[in-house]
C-alpha positions as CSV (number, residue, x, y, z in Angstrom):
1,M,34.7,31.6,200.8
2,S,33.1,34.8,201.9
3,S,29.6,35.5,200.7
4,G,27.8,38.2,202.7
5,Y,29.6,41.1,201.0
6,S,29.1,43.6,198.3
7,M,29.5,42.4,194.7
8,N,30.7,45.0,192.3
9,T,32.2,45.6,188.9
10,V,35.3,45.7,190.9
11,L,34.0,44.7,194.3
12,F,33.7,48.0,196.1
13,S,31.7,49.5,199.0
14,L,31.8,52.8,200.7
15,F,31.8,54.4,204.2
16,L,30.4,57.5,205.9
17,F,31.9,60.5,207.7
18,V,29.4,63.1,208.8
19,L,31.1,66.3,209.7
20,V,29.1,68.6,212.0
21,P,30.6,72.1,212.8
22,K,30.3,72.9,216.5
23,V,31.4,75.7,218.7
24,S,33.6,78.4,217.0
25,F,37.2,78.0,218.2
26,C,38.9,81.0,216.6
27,F,39.0,82.9,213.4
28,S,40.4,80.1,211.3
29,T,39.3,76.9,213.0
30,K,36.2,75.3,214.4
31,V,35.5,72.2,216.4
32,Y,34.1,69.5,214.1
33,V,32.6,66.2,215.0
34,V,33.7,63.3,212.8
35,Y,31.0,60.6,213.2
36,M,32.0,57.2,212.2
37,G,29.0,55.0,212.9
38,S,28.6,52.1,215.4
39,K,31.3,51.1,217.8
40,S,33.9,48.6,216.6
41,W,35.5,45.8,218.7
42,E,38.8,47.6,218.9
43,H,40.5,48.5,222.1
44,P,39.9,52.2,223.0
45,D,43.6,52.9,222.9
46,E,43.8,51.6,219.4
47,I,40.8,53.8,218.4
48,L,42.5,56.9,219.8
49,K,45.7,56.0,217.8
50,E,43.7,55.6,214.6
51,N,41.9,58.9,215.2
52,H,45.3,60.6,215.5
53,Q,46.4,59.0,212.3
54,I,43.3,60.3,210.4
55,L,44.0,63.8,211.8
56,A,47.6,63.6,210.9
57,S,46.6,63.1,207.2
58,V,45.4,66.8,207.2
59,H,48.3,68.1,209.3
60,S,51.1,67.2,206.9
61,G,51.6,63.9,208.6
62,S,52.4,65.4,212.0
63,I,51.2,63.3,214.8
64,E,52.0,66.1,217.3
65,E,49.7,68.5,215.4
66,A,47.1,65.8,215.2
67,Q,47.2,65.3,219.0
68,A,47.0,69.0,219.6
69,S,43.9,69.4,217.4
70,H,42.2,66.4,219.0
71,V,39.3,67.3,221.5
72,Y,37.4,64.1,222.2
73,S,37.3,60.4,221.1
74,Y,33.9,58.7,221.1
75,K,34.7,55.0,221.5
76,H,32.2,53.2,223.7
77,G,28.6,53.7,222.4
78,F,29.7,54.7,218.9
79,R,32.8,55.6,216.9
80,G,34.1,59.1,216.2
81,F,36.0,62.1,217.4
82,A,36.0,65.8,217.8
83,A,38.8,68.0,216.6
84,K,39.8,71.6,215.9
85,L,39.9,71.9,212.1
86,S,39.9,74.6,209.5
87,D,37.1,74.5,206.9
88,E,39.6,73.2,204.3
89,Q,40.8,70.5,206.7
90,A,37.3,69.5,207.5
91,S,36.5,69.3,203.8
92,Q,39.6,67.2,203.3
93,I,38.9,64.8,206.1
94,S,35.4,64.3,204.8
95,R,37.0,62.6,201.8
96,I,38.6,59.7,203.5
97,W,35.5,57.4,203.1
98,P,33.6,57.1,200.0
99,E,36.1,59.5,198.5
100,S,39.0,57.5,200.1
101,P,42.4,58.2,198.7
102,S,42.2,54.8,197.0
103,F,39.2,56.0,195.1
104,S,40.1,59.6,194.3
105,D,39.3,60.9,190.8
106,T,42.1,63.4,190.7
107,D,43.4,63.9,187.1
108,M,40.9,61.3,185.8
109,P,39.0,62.3,182.6
110,E,35.3,62.7,182.4
111,V,33.0,59.7,182.7
112,P,32.9,57.8,179.3
113,Q,29.9,58.8,177.2
114,G,28.9,55.2,176.6
115,W,28.4,54.5,180.3
116,K,24.7,53.7,181.1
117,G,24.9,53.2,184.8
118,L,23.7,55.4,187.7
119,C,24.5,56.4,191.2
120,Q,21.6,55.2,193.2
121,S,20.7,57.2,196.3
122,G,20.2,55.4,199.6
123,E,21.0,55.5,203.3
124,A,24.1,57.8,203.8
125,F,24.7,57.8,200.1
126,N,23.4,60.1,197.4
127,A,24.0,60.6,193.7
128,S,26.7,63.2,194.3
129,T,28.8,60.6,196.2
130,C,30.0,59.1,192.9
131,N,32.9,60.8,191.0
132,R,35.0,60.2,187.9
133,K,36.6,57.1,189.6
134,V,33.5,55.6,191.2
135,I,31.1,56.1,188.3
136,G,28.2,53.9,189.4
137,A,26.6,52.5,192.5
138,R,23.5,50.3,192.9
139,Y,22.2,48.1,195.7
140,Y,19.8,45.1,195.7
141,L,17.6,44.2,198.7
142,S,14.4,42.6,197.4
143,G,15.6,39.0,197.7
144,Y,17.1,39.6,201.1
145,E,14.0,41.3,202.5
146,A,11.7,38.6,201.1
147,E,13.8,35.8,202.8
148,E,14.8,37.5,206.0
149,E,12.7,38.3,209.0
150,S,11.0,41.7,208.7
151,H,12.9,43.0,211.7
152,A,16.3,42.0,210.3
153,K,18.6,45.1,210.4
154,V,20.6,46.1,207.4
155,S,23.8,48.1,207.6
156,F,23.3,51.0,205.2
157,K,20.4,50.4,202.8
158,S,22.6,51.7,200.0
159,A,25.8,50.9,198.1
160,R,27.8,52.1,201.1
161,D,30.2,49.6,202.7
162,S,29.8,48.8,206.4
163,A,31.9,45.7,206.4
164,G,35.1,46.7,204.5
165,H,35.3,43.7,202.2
166,G,34.1,45.6,199.1
167,S,36.4,48.5,199.7
168,H,39.3,46.2,200.2
169,T,38.8,44.2,197.0
170,A,38.0,47.3,195.0
171,S,41.3,49.0,195.9
172,I,43.3,45.8,195.1
173,A,41.9,45.8,191.6
174,A,41.7,49.5,190.8
175,G,42.7,51.6,193.7
176,R,44.6,54.9,193.1
177,Y,48.2,55.3,194.4
178,V,48.3,56.0,198.1
179,Q,51.6,57.4,199.4
180,N,51.6,56.0,202.9
181,M,49.3,53.1,203.2
182,N,49.7,51.0,206.3
183,Y,47.9,49.0,208.9
184,K,48.7,50.5,212.3
185,G,52.2,51.2,211.1
186,L,52.7,47.7,209.6
187,A,53.6,47.3,205.9
188,S,54.0,51.0,205.5
189,G,54.7,52.3,202.0
190,G,53.2,53.4,198.7
191,A,50.5,51.2,197.3
192,R,48.0,51.1,194.4
193,G,45.7,48.7,192.7
194,G,46.4,46.7,189.5
195,A,44.7,49.2,187.2
196,P,44.7,52.6,189.1
197,M,43.1,54.5,186.3
198,A,40.2,52.1,185.7
199,R,36.7,53.1,186.6
200,I,34.7,51.4,189.3
201,A,30.9,50.6,189.5
202,V,29.3,49.2,192.6
203,Y,26.7,46.4,192.6
204,K,26.0,45.7,196.2
205,S,23.9,42.5,196.4
206,C,25.2,40.8,199.6
207,W,24.3,41.6,203.1
208,D,25.2,40.5,206.7
209,S,23.4,37.1,206.4
210,G,24.7,36.4,202.8
211,C,23.7,36.7,199.2
212,Y,20.4,35.8,197.6
213,D,20.2,34.5,194.0
214,V,17.5,36.9,192.9
215,D,19.6,39.9,194.0
216,L,22.8,38.5,192.4
217,L,21.0,38.0,189.1
218,A,19.6,41.5,189.2
219,A,23.1,42.8,189.8
220,F,24.4,40.8,186.8
221,D,21.6,42.0,184.7
222,D,22.2,45.7,185.5
223,A,26.0,45.5,185.2
224,I,25.7,44.0,181.7
225,R,23.2,46.7,180.6
226,D,25.3,49.5,182.2
227,G,28.3,48.6,180.0
228,V,30.9,47.2,182.3
229,N,33.9,45.5,180.8
230,I,34.9,43.2,183.6
231,L,33.0,41.8,186.7
232,S,35.0,40.9,189.7
233,L,33.3,38.5,192.1
234,S,34.9,37.8,195.4
235,L,32.1,35.5,196.4
236,G,30.8,32.1,195.6
237,A,28.7,29.1,196.5
238,Q,29.6,26.6,199.2
239,S,31.4,23.5,198.1
240,P,30.4,21.3,196.4
241,Q,28.9,23.6,193.9
242,G,25.6,22.7,192.3
243,D,25.0,22.3,188.6
244,Y,25.2,25.3,186.4
245,F,21.5,25.8,186.1
246,N,21.2,25.7,189.9
247,D,23.9,28.4,190.5
248,A,23.1,32.1,190.1
249,I,26.7,33.0,189.5
250,S,27.1,30.4,186.8
251,I,24.0,31.7,185.1
252,G,24.7,35.4,185.5
253,S,28.4,35.0,184.4
254,F,27.2,33.0,181.3
255,H,25.2,35.9,180.1
256,A,28.0,38.3,180.9
257,A,30.5,36.3,178.8
258,K,27.9,36.1,176.1
259,R,27.9,40.0,176.0
260,G,31.7,40.2,176.0
261,V,32.1,40.8,179.8
262,L,34.9,38.9,181.5
263,V,33.9,37.5,184.9
264,V,36.8,37.0,187.4
265,S,35.9,35.0,190.5
266,S,37.4,33.5,193.7
267,A,38.0,29.8,194.0
268,G,37.0,29.5,197.6
269,N,38.6,29.2,201.0
270,E,38.0,25.6,202.1
271,G,41.5,24.4,201.3
272,N,40.6,20.8,200.5
273,P,41.0,18.7,197.3
274,G,37.9,19.1,195.2
275,S,36.7,22.1,197.1
276,A,37.1,24.8,194.4
277,T,33.9,26.5,193.3
278,N,32.9,29.0,190.5
279,L,33.7,26.1,188.1
280,A,32.1,27.3,184.9
281,P,34.5,27.4,182.0
282,W,33.2,30.9,181.0
283,M,34.7,32.3,184.3
284,L,38.3,33.0,185.3
285,T,38.7,31.3,188.7
286,V,41.5,32.4,191.1
287,A,43.3,30.6,193.9
288,A,45.3,32.4,196.6
289,S,49.0,32.5,197.3
290,S,51.4,34.4,199.4
291,T,53.7,37.4,198.8
292,D,57.2,37.7,200.2
293,R,55.9,39.8,203.1
294,D,55.0,38.4,206.5
295,F,53.6,39.8,209.7
296,T,55.3,38.1,212.6
297,S,55.4,38.2,216.4
298,D,58.2,36.7,218.4
299,I,57.5,34.4,221.3
300,I,60.4,34.2,223.7
301,L,60.3,31.1,226.0
302,G,61.9,31.0,229.4
303,N,64.6,28.6,228.1
304,G,65.7,31.2,225.6
305,A,64.0,29.7,222.6
306,N,62.6,32.3,220.2
307,I,59.6,31.0,218.2
308,T,58.1,33.1,215.4
309,G,54.3,33.4,215.2
310,E,51.9,35.3,212.9
311,S,50.1,38.4,214.3
312,L,48.8,41.8,213.5
313,S,48.7,42.8,217.2
314,L,51.0,45.6,218.2
315,F,50.5,44.9,221.8
316,E,53.5,43.5,223.5
317,M,54.6,42.4,227.0
318,N,57.3,44.3,228.8
319,A,58.2,41.3,230.9
320,S,57.8,37.6,230.9
321,S,54.8,35.9,232.5
322,R,53.8,32.5,233.5
323,I,52.6,30.4,230.5
324,I,50.1,27.5,230.8
325,S,48.0,25.4,228.5
326,A,44.4,26.6,228.4
327,S,43.4,23.0,229.3
328,E,44.8,23.7,232.8
329,A,42.4,26.6,233.3
330,F,39.1,24.6,232.7
331,A,36.1,25.9,234.5
332,G,32.6,24.8,235.4
333,Y,31.2,22.0,233.3
334,F,33.9,22.3,230.7
335,T,36.4,19.5,230.3
336,P,40.2,20.3,229.9
337,Y,39.9,19.3,226.3
338,Q,37.1,21.8,225.7
339,S,38.9,24.6,227.6
340,S,42.0,24.0,225.5
341,Y,40.0,25.7,222.6
342,C,39.4,28.7,224.8
343,L,35.6,28.6,224.4
344,E,33.4,31.3,225.9
345,S,33.0,30.8,229.7
346,S,35.4,27.8,229.6
347,L,38.3,29.5,231.5
348,N,38.7,29.7,235.3
349,K,39.6,33.3,236.0
350,T,41.7,32.5,239.1
351,K,43.9,30.1,237.1
352,T,44.0,32.4,234.1
353,K,44.8,35.8,235.8
354,G,48.2,37.2,234.9
355,K,49.1,34.3,232.6
356,I,49.7,33.6,229.0
357,L,47.4,30.9,227.7
358,V,48.1,28.4,224.9
359,C,44.8,27.9,223.1
360,R,43.9,25.6,220.2
361,H,41.9,26.6,217.1
362,V,40.3,24.8,214.1
363,G,38.8,26.7,211.2
364,R,39.6,29.8,209.2
365,S,37.4,32.4,210.8
366,T,39.4,35.5,211.7
367,E,36.6,36.7,213.9
368,L,36.7,33.5,216.1
369,K,40.5,33.8,216.5
370,V,40.1,37.4,217.6
371,K,37.2,36.4,219.9
372,K,39.5,33.9,221.7
373,S,41.9,36.7,222.5
374,K,39.0,38.6,224.0
375,I,37.9,35.5,226.1
376,V,41.4,35.1,227.4
377,K,41.6,38.9,228.2
378,E,38.2,38.8,230.0
379,A,39.4,35.9,232.1
380,G,42.4,37.9,233.2
381,G,45.0,36.5,230.8
382,V,47.8,38.8,229.7
383,G,48.7,37.0,226.4
384,M,47.7,34.2,224.1
385,I,49.5,31.8,221.8
386,L,47.0,30.3,219.4
387,I,47.8,26.9,217.9
388,D,46.2,26.9,214.4
389,E,45.6,23.2,213.7
390,T,45.2,23.9,210.0
391,D,48.5,25.9,209.8
392,Q,47.1,28.7,207.6
393,D,49.6,31.5,208.3
394,V,46.8,34.1,208.4
395,A,47.8,37.1,210.6
396,V,45.1,38.4,213.0
397,P,44.6,41.7,214.9
398,F,44.3,40.3,218.5
399,V,43.2,42.5,221.4
400,I,46.1,41.4,223.7
401,P,49.7,40.3,223.0
402,S,49.1,37.2,220.9
403,A,50.6,35.1,218.1
404,I,49.5,32.2,215.9
405,V,51.7,29.2,215.5
406,G,51.2,25.9,213.5
407,K,51.0,22.4,215.0
408,K,54.7,21.7,215.1
409,K,55.6,25.0,216.9
410,G,52.6,24.6,219.1
411,E,53.7,21.1,220.2
412,K,57.2,22.5,221.0
413,I,55.7,25.2,223.2
414,L,53.4,22.6,225.0
415,S,56.4,20.3,225.5
416,Y,58.3,23.2,227.1
417,I,55.4,23.8,229.5
418,K,55.1,20.1,230.4
419,T,58.8,19.6,231.1
420,T,59.5,22.9,233.0
421,R,58.6,23.5,236.6
422,K,57.8,27.2,236.2
423,P,57.5,27.9,232.4
424,M,57.7,31.6,231.4
425,S,57.2,33.4,228.2
426,R,57.0,36.9,226.6
427,I,55.2,37.9,223.5
428,L,56.5,40.8,221.4
429,G,54.5,43.1,219.1
430,A,53.9,42.4,215.4
431,K,56.5,43.5,212.8
432,T,56.8,43.4,209.1
433,V,59.3,41.0,207.6
434,I,60.3,40.9,204.0
435,G,61.8,37.9,202.1
436,A,62.0,35.5,205.0
437,R,60.3,32.6,203.2
438,P,59.9,31.4,199.6
439,A,57.2,33.3,197.7
440,P,54.7,32.8,196.2
441,R,53.4,29.8,198.1
442,V,49.9,28.4,197.6
443,A,47.9,29.4,200.7
444,A,46.7,26.6,203.0
445,F,43.1,27.9,202.9
446,S,42.9,28.1,199.1
447,S,40.4,25.8,197.5
448,R,41.7,23.2,195.2
449,G,40.8,21.0,192.2
450,P,39.9,18.7,190.7
451,N,36.7,20.2,189.3
452,V,34.0,18.0,191.0
453,L,31.3,19.2,188.5
454,N,33.2,18.7,185.2
455,P,36.7,17.3,185.6
456,E,37.3,18.0,181.9
457,I,37.8,21.6,182.8
458,L,40.8,22.4,185.2
459,K,39.9,24.7,188.1
460,P,41.2,26.9,189.6
461,D,42.7,28.7,186.5
462,V,45.5,30.7,188.1
463,T,46.7,31.9,191.5
464,A,47.4,35.4,192.7
465,P,48.3,37.1,196.0
466,G,45.7,36.4,198.7
467,L,47.5,36.0,202.0
468,N,47.8,39.0,204.4
469,I,47.0,41.6,201.8
470,L,47.0,45.3,202.7
471,A,44.3,47.4,201.0
472,A,41.6,50.0,201.7
473,W,38.9,49.4,204.3
474,S,35.7,50.9,205.6
475,P,36.4,53.0,208.7
476,A,32.9,52.0,209.8
477,A,34.5,48.6,210.3
478,G,37.4,50.0,212.2
479,N,40.2,51.4,210.0
480,M,41.1,53.2,206.7
481,F,43.2,50.3,205.7
482,N,43.3,46.7,206.7
483,I,45.1,43.4,206.1
484,L,42.9,40.5,205.0
485,S,43.4,37.0,203.6
486,G,41.3,34.9,201.2
487,T,40.7,34.1,197.6
488,S,38.5,37.2,197.8
489,M,41.8,39.2,197.8
490,A,43.4,37.0,195.1
491,C,40.5,37.6,192.7
492,P,40.9,41.4,192.3
493,H,44.6,41.0,191.7
494,V,43.7,39.2,188.5
495,T,40.8,41.6,187.8
496,G,43.3,44.5,187.8
497,I,45.6,42.8,185.3
498,A,42.7,41.7,183.1
499,T,41.6,45.4,183.1
500,L,45.0,46.4,181.7
501,V,44.9,43.7,179.0
502,K,41.4,44.9,178.0
503,A,42.7,48.5,177.8
504,V,45.6,47.5,175.5
505,H,43.6,45.0,173.5
506,P,40.0,46.3,173.6
507,S,38.7,44.0,170.8
508,W,39.8,40.8,172.7
509,S,37.1,38.5,173.9
510,P,36.8,37.4,177.6
511,S,38.3,34.0,176.6
512,A,41.2,35.7,174.9
513,I,42.0,37.8,178.0
514,K,41.7,34.7,180.1
515,S,44.0,32.8,177.8
516,A,46.7,35.5,178.0
517,I,46.6,35.4,181.8
518,M,46.7,31.7,182.0
519,T,49.3,30.8,179.4
520,T,51.8,33.4,180.7
521,A,51.6,32.4,184.3
522,T,54.6,30.9,186.1
523,I,55.0,27.8,188.2
524,L,58.3,29.0,189.8
525,D,58.8,31.2,192.9
526,K,61.0,34.2,193.2
527,R,64.0,31.9,193.8
528,H,63.2,30.2,190.5
529,R,62.2,27.0,192.3
530,P,58.9,25.1,192.0
531,I,56.1,26.8,193.9
532,I,55.2,24.9,197.2
533,V,52.0,24.6,199.1
534,D,51.4,25.6,202.7
535,P,51.3,24.0,205.2
536,E,52.9,20.7,204.1
537,Q,55.5,22.4,201.9
538,R,55.0,19.9,199.1
539,R,55.5,20.8,195.5
540,A,52.4,22.4,194.1
541,N,50.5,21.1,191.1
542,A,47.8,22.3,188.7
543,F,45.0,21.5,191.2
544,D,46.6,24.0,193.6
545,Y,47.5,26.9,191.2
546,G,45.8,26.1,187.9
547,S,48.2,27.4,185.2
548,G,50.4,29.0,187.7
549,F,51.1,32.4,189.4
550,L,49.9,35.5,187.7
551,N,52.8,37.2,185.7
552,P,51.9,40.8,184.8
553,L,55.2,41.3,182.9
554,R,54.2,38.8,180.2
555,V,50.5,39.0,180.0
556,L,50.2,41.9,177.4
557,N,52.1,39.9,174.8
558,P,51.1,36.3,175.1
559,G,51.9,35.5,171.4
560,L,49.1,32.9,171.0
561,I,45.7,32.7,172.6
562,Y,43.1,30.0,173.0
563,D,39.8,31.8,172.1
564,S,36.2,30.6,172.5
565,E,32.9,32.0,171.4
566,P,29.6,31.9,173.4
567,T,28.4,29.2,171.1
568,D,31.3,27.0,172.1
569,F,30.1,27.1,175.7
570,I,26.6,25.9,174.5
571,T,28.3,23.1,172.6
572,F,30.3,22.3,175.8
573,L,27.0,22.0,177.8
574,C,25.5,19.8,175.1
575,S,28.6,17.6,175.3
576,L,27.9,17.1,179.0
577,G,24.5,15.7,178.2
578,Y,22.3,18.8,178.9
579,D,18.9,18.3,177.3
580,Q,17.0,21.2,175.8
581,R,15.2,22.0,179.0
582,S,18.3,22.2,181.2
583,L,20.2,24.0,178.5
584,H,17.4,26.6,178.5
585,L,17.8,27.1,182.2
586,V,21.3,28.4,181.7
587,T,21.0,30.2,178.3
588,R,17.4,31.5,178.7
589,D,17.0,31.4,174.9
590,N,15.8,29.0,172.3
591,K,19.2,27.4,171.7
592,T,19.2,23.7,171.0
593,C,22.0,21.1,170.9
594,T,22.7,21.2,167.2
595,S,26.3,20.2,167.8
596,K,28.5,18.5,170.4
597,F,32.2,18.0,171.1
598,T,33.3,14.4,170.8
599,T,34.5,15.0,174.4
600,A,33.9,17.9,176.8
601,S,37.8,18.0,177.0
602,N,37.7,19.5,173.5
603,L,36.4,22.9,174.6
604,N,39.1,25.3,173.4
605,Y,40.4,25.9,176.9
606,P,43.9,27.2,177.8
607,S,44.5,24.1,180.0
608,I,44.0,20.5,179.1
609,A,42.4,17.9,181.4
610,V,41.7,14.3,180.6
611,P,39.8,12.8,183.6
612,N,39.6,9.1,182.6
613,L,42.5,7.9,180.4
614,K,42.2,4.1,179.9
615,D,44.5,3.6,176.9
616,N,44.6,6.2,174.2
617,F,42.9,9.5,174.0
618,S,43.1,12.7,171.8
619,V,42.0,16.3,172.3
620,T,42.1,19.2,169.9
621,R,42.9,22.9,170.4
622,I,43.0,26.0,168.2
623,V,45.5,28.8,168.8
624,T,45.2,32.3,167.3
625,N,48.3,34.4,166.5
626,V,48.3,37.7,168.3
627,G,52.1,38.2,168.2
628,K,54.2,39.0,165.1
629,A,52.7,38.3,161.7
630,A,55.5,35.9,160.7
631,S,55.9,33.5,163.6
632,L,57.2,30.0,164.2
633,Y,56.4,28.0,167.3
634,K,57.6,24.6,168.3
635,S,56.0,22.3,170.9
636,V,57.8,21.4,174.1
637,V,56.1,18.7,176.2
638,S,56.8,17.6,179.8
639,P,54.5,14.6,179.9
640,P,52.6,13.5,182.9
641,P,54.5,10.5,184.5
642,G,53.5,7.2,182.9
643,V,51.8,8.9,180.0
644,N,53.2,9.3,176.5
645,V,52.1,12.6,174.8
646,T,52.4,13.5,171.2
647,V,51.5,16.8,169.6
648,T,50.4,17.0,165.9
649,P,51.6,19.1,164.2
650,N,54.6,19.9,166.5
651,R,55.4,23.1,164.6
652,L,53.1,26.0,164.0
653,V,53.9,28.4,161.2
654,F,52.0,31.7,161.1
655,T,52.1,34.3,158.3
656,R,49.6,36.8,159.6
657,I,48.1,38.2,162.8
658,G,44.8,36.6,163.6
659,Q,45.6,33.4,161.8
660,K,44.3,30.2,163.5
661,I,45.9,26.8,163.5
662,K,44.4,23.6,164.9
663,F,46.5,20.9,166.6
664,S,45.8,17.7,168.5
665,V,47.3,16.2,171.6
666,N,47.4,12.5,172.0
667,F,47.7,10.8,175.4
668,K,48.6,7.1,175.7
669,V,49.1,5.1,178.9
670,S,52.6,3.6,179.2
671,S,53.2,0.1,180.6
672,T,54.7,1.6,183.8
673,S,51.9,4.0,184.6
674,S,50.1,3.8,187.9
675,K,46.5,4.9,188.5
676,G,45.5,8.4,189.7
677,Y,46.1,12.0,188.6
678,K,49.3,13.0,186.8
679,F,50.6,16.4,185.8
680,G,52.7,17.9,183.0
681,F,52.6,20.8,180.6
682,L,52.7,21.7,176.9
683,S,54.5,24.8,175.7
684,W,54.5,26.5,172.3
685,T,57.9,28.4,172.2
686,N,59.8,30.6,169.8
687,R,62.8,32.7,170.5
688,R,60.9,35.3,172.6
689,L,57.7,33.8,173.9
690,Q,56.5,30.7,175.7
691,V,52.8,29.8,175.6
692,T,52.2,27.2,178.3
693,S,49.2,24.9,179.1
694,P,49.0,22.5,182.1
695,L,48.3,18.9,181.3
696,V,46.2,17.0,183.8
697,V,45.5,13.3,183.2
698,K,43.8,10.8,185.4
699,V,44.9,7.3,184.6
700,G,41.9,5.0,185.1
């Protein structure tokens, strides 16, 4: 998953407009320079279009008035533009960046008196940059500067966002309502974060080359002291994750949970079994799934076939052009196979000029996909079809007419090229499509279980939207809004909902909030069919989505919760065999292993995982009544195939709110069982509510 980005209470970073009044134009307007930092990779025509869109925001949405007020675009050595603006319009346009519409404090009450944080001044960022929405901002450089070369350049030595990732995730979690959010006209409409009235504090501890443990721990330490309620971490270690006492996020989040702070984290973007990270049971770990919105580009072949690809490129071809495999355009010392991946300098310009190239790609990097469209363009190509061999469905903002297709569609296009004397094609611009495919689907890149560190704890915990998500961005990185994919985007969706739960139930512990989110999740898509997994379209299981897809409609009233205290996590660590020294490395206190669970599976977790069932095995759980005082719940079990499951007692009778009842779940291998992981679920139901836990059993 991404690491080199800002980590915040709700991940958030900022951006700079410097407005400099220039020559007086008339009585009511002046020419202002809007300076937007270093040059982005975008095409100059796209930059001009975006400048007009920014100006239109202060001209009642009129593109015509925006164009009339525009004087210059600066688009080669640096980004920016000059325009004729009134003082009021200039003031208004200066609040597109840190005071972006997604982070406006309009109608928000004063900063809570209990808040202990600060707004730390730095490069292009001062104390007055914060407002009643963004109430705190800190940055951490000591670890980075100690480890990096002294001449290493840092973008904004402050909490300001130069990359966009922090702004994007922050607005997903807690962005204010924006009336017309869009990406270059795509996905246009009103949008807001999950908790639009929540406050945001910034703890920027990651930089261009990544994150350093000492900086991350300093950020955790300050956030806990400042009084945050929820920490959102769209970052994590590389898979496989190290032990808890070797992982800064595990250690920092342990202390956050100990102080009553819920930590929500991303599961990772490696997409393979056993690749999930942020595995500690005191964290809420989020996988990524799709929405019912796609960004597609039509590829029209000369034989009339219309193939749908993924794209964010609005460039389109007015007429058909010759299409070839990039392997045919190999150059220099490159082999046809190497050139098929459109590597830098691998394409013969004579063979490429005026043609559409079919290139191959392996890996998730959006930047590398965009770079391939640049390589084709520089070689004289007029379009590109990119075969994504991992079938990830991630839309990309290419610099020429381009679209991504999966392996099957790619082979169909290559077959057409091989069997046609003069193959032709045309690529159309991207468009927004709603409801064309089942949703949600688990994204192909989303990291999966089992938990390789402690299989007794199921990870990920839940899934949420993370594929092609529109949210705020840093204009220093190119746009006011952007579409991005990753578990980084899924994490703040859950953060926003967790924030609402905390607001309604302020006394609930982090584990209680986590339980409410997990036990109310759904394993069905919008068509009420089982959720499937991209790209293979198989039926998803708990290793893909944990407890299921986030369900905001049910989360505030879960009925029952599985709660845990910080001491339970110490008991859990002791059950894993931690000695006093290694326990101290996590807890940083004088705690000792005075008690242990009979099995680590007995931690009072909202999901149940049994990693080595030989014959007969039992786990215990305790549920707390947070629904109606007089409540009766009955158990409903869908057992893992080949495993007999019994629940004792199978009826829970509550007489008061806050009452706790203990139950056990027994697993027994049947005579027909085969080896390997099996999946089922346990639900406690009454007439109104259903409290569901996934059952994951590995028959040994």
